[in-house]
N, C-alpha and C positions, 0 to 999 in steps of 0.2 A: 522192715516195718511198712505197713500199708499206708498209702496216702490218705488224707482226710476225706478225699473224694471217694475212694474205694471203701473206706470205713463206713460212710453214710449208706452206701448200698448194702453192705453186709449187715448193718444194724437193722435196716428195713426188712431185708429178706429173712433174717433170723427171728424177727418179731412174729412171723406167721408161717415159718417153714423150719424144718429140722435139717441142718447141714452139718457134715462132719468136718474135721480139721483139714482134710485134703480139699474139700469143696471150697472152704474159706481161703485156703492158700491159692487156689486157682483163681478165685475172684480178685484176690490181692494183686495177682500178676497180670490182670487185664491191661492192655495198653490204653490208658485213659488220658486224653488231652484236655487239660483244664483251661477254662476261660472265665473271665469275669464279664458279666453282661448287665447293662442297666435295666431299670424297670421299663415295662411296656415295650419290650423289644421282641419282635417276632423271631423265634428260634428256628422254627420250621413252618413254612407257609403252605396254605392250601394249594394243591396242585404241584408242589415240588416233589422231587425224586431223591430223597436223602440216601446216602451211602453209609451213614453212621447213626447210632442211637444216642439220645441225650439223657444223661443221668443228672438229676437235680440234686446237687450236693448241699447247697445252702440257699435259703430263700423260698419264695412261693411262685408258682407258675399256674397257668390255666390253659385249657383247650376251649376254643370258641368257633362258632360259625357266624359269618356275616351275611345278612339277607341282601337281596338285590337293591333294596333302598337304603342300605348302609346301617341297619340295626344289628346289634350284636347280641347273641345269646351265649353266655358262658356255659359250657357243657360239663366241666369238671375242674376242681381245684387240686393242686398237687403240692406235696410237702417234701422235705429233704429225704433222699434215699430212693425216690421213685424214678422209674424210667417210663415216662408217659407215652413215648412213641415207639414202644416195642413192636407194634403192629407193622412198622415200616420194614421189619426184617422180611416179611412175606407179602405185604401189600405195597406195591411199588410206588404208588402215588398217594400223597397225603390228601385226605378229604376234609381237613379242617386246619385252622391255625393253632400252633402251640407257641405260647407267648409268656414272657416273664411278667409276673404281677409286681414283684419287687426287684431290686438289684439282686443278682444271683451269682453263685458259683456253679458252673456247669462242667460236666465231664463228658466228652464225646468219645464214643467207643465204636470202632469200625464194625460194620455188620459181620464181616468175615471172622473177626475175633470172637464175637458172641456165638456165631454158628459153630466155630471150632470148639469153643468151650462146652457148648451143649452136647457135642458128639463125645467129648471126653468125660464129662461129669453128669451122669443121668440125674443126680439129685438137684443139680443146678437147673437143668432143663425143666424138671418138675416144679421147682420153685418159681421160675420165670413164667411158666405156663399157668401156675396157680395165681400169680400176681395179675395176669391178664384176665383171669376169670373173676377175681375179686373186683378188678376195675369194672368189668361188665356188670357185676352186682351193684356197684355204686351208681353206675349209669341208670340202672332200672329204678333205684330208689330216688334218684334225682328227677326222673320223669314223673313219678308219683308226687314228689314234693311240689313241682311247678304246676302239675296238672290238677291236683285234687286237694291240696292243703290250703288253709287260709294263710294270710300274710304272717300272722304271729306264729302259726305252726311251722311255716316254711323256714322262718328265720331261726326259731328254736331248734329245728331239726338240723339245720346247717351248722350251728354252733356246737350242738351235741356231737355231731359227726367229726368236725374238725378237732375238737378237744380229744375225742377218743383216739383218732389217728395220730395226733401229736403225742399223746400220752404213751402210745405203744412204742414210740421211738425215743422216749425219754426227753421230750421237749415241753413238758408242762411241770408246774409246781403246785400241787394240790389242784385248785380250780383255776390257777393263773396260766395264761398262755399269750404269746405274742402272735398277732394276726394282722399284718399291715395291709388292710384292704379298705378302699374308699367306699363311701356310700353309693357312688355311681357303679362301682364294680359289684357291690352286693346286689344292687338292683338288677344287674345283668345276670347274676347267678340265680336270682329268685323270681325274675319276671315281674319286678315291681318298679315303680317310679322312684326317683331319689327322695321325693317328698314322702312317699309311703314308707320307704326304708327308714327315714328319720323318725317318723311317727311310731313305727313299730319298735325301733330301738328304745325310744322313750318309754314305751309301754313295758318293755322287759325290765328297764331300770325301775320304774314306778312299782312294779309288782315284786321288787326285791329279788329277781331271778338272776340278773347280771349287773355287773359294774363295768362300764365302758370308759376307757381313757385311751382312745386309739393312739398307737397300735396295741395297747395292752387291754386284755379282757380278763375278767374274773367271774367265774360262775359261782354265785352265792348260794344257790339251791339247786343241786344236781337233779334231785328227784322231781322237783317242780318243773325244771327245764325239760326233762325227758318225758314227763307226763303230758305237758303241753304239746310237745312235738309228736307224741305217739311213737317215741323212738324205741326201736328194737335193734340193738347192735349186731344181731346175728349176721346181717348181710355183709359186715366188715370182715368176718371170718378171721378173727385175731388169735385164735388158738392155734399154736404151731402144729403142723402135720408134716408127714414126709417119711 
């Protein structure tokens, strides 16, 4: 039987890729070392040279850059089943921090084990490659979000995206989802001050779009949220291919 850590990876990959039973069995046999890590712990630091990739099995994590004067920009948020540092397989030096947002269950997989798997299972190679391309598509959308959308549009877009991604891996219930993020962290995702984040959340509540009881969120009006955000889910590429 696959470990819960491997199961999270398989659930995520099969949400947007077609894998056969032999591919799944090979994923189940990966040598994954599980660790429990507290919130706001740097998993892989900017400038480090990792020899293993990190699978996020439970919890939320993020990638970020810190400016010379100590300001942080969150570059991406990550949900269970993702391997956010796959690029370390071929880019020897990390160019950003990868950090837990919440307490997390992590699985560490040696680079050599992933490379060997990719040689043996072309479908898995294709799935991991496709995941990195989807990751890049999300990066592009985040650039537009921070650079060109208003505060309420930015926040609506972020919540619409997170909900869609969590729903794809079975972690929502209708419009309800858990998202344990502080207003300070939201500000660093969206390029907004904490005061502006608070004001924007209040506006979404008053408009009857969302109900917020952190860490629990409920989307009350999906159409209105996505219309406000100008949200087109095509960039998430959630239809399985392969």
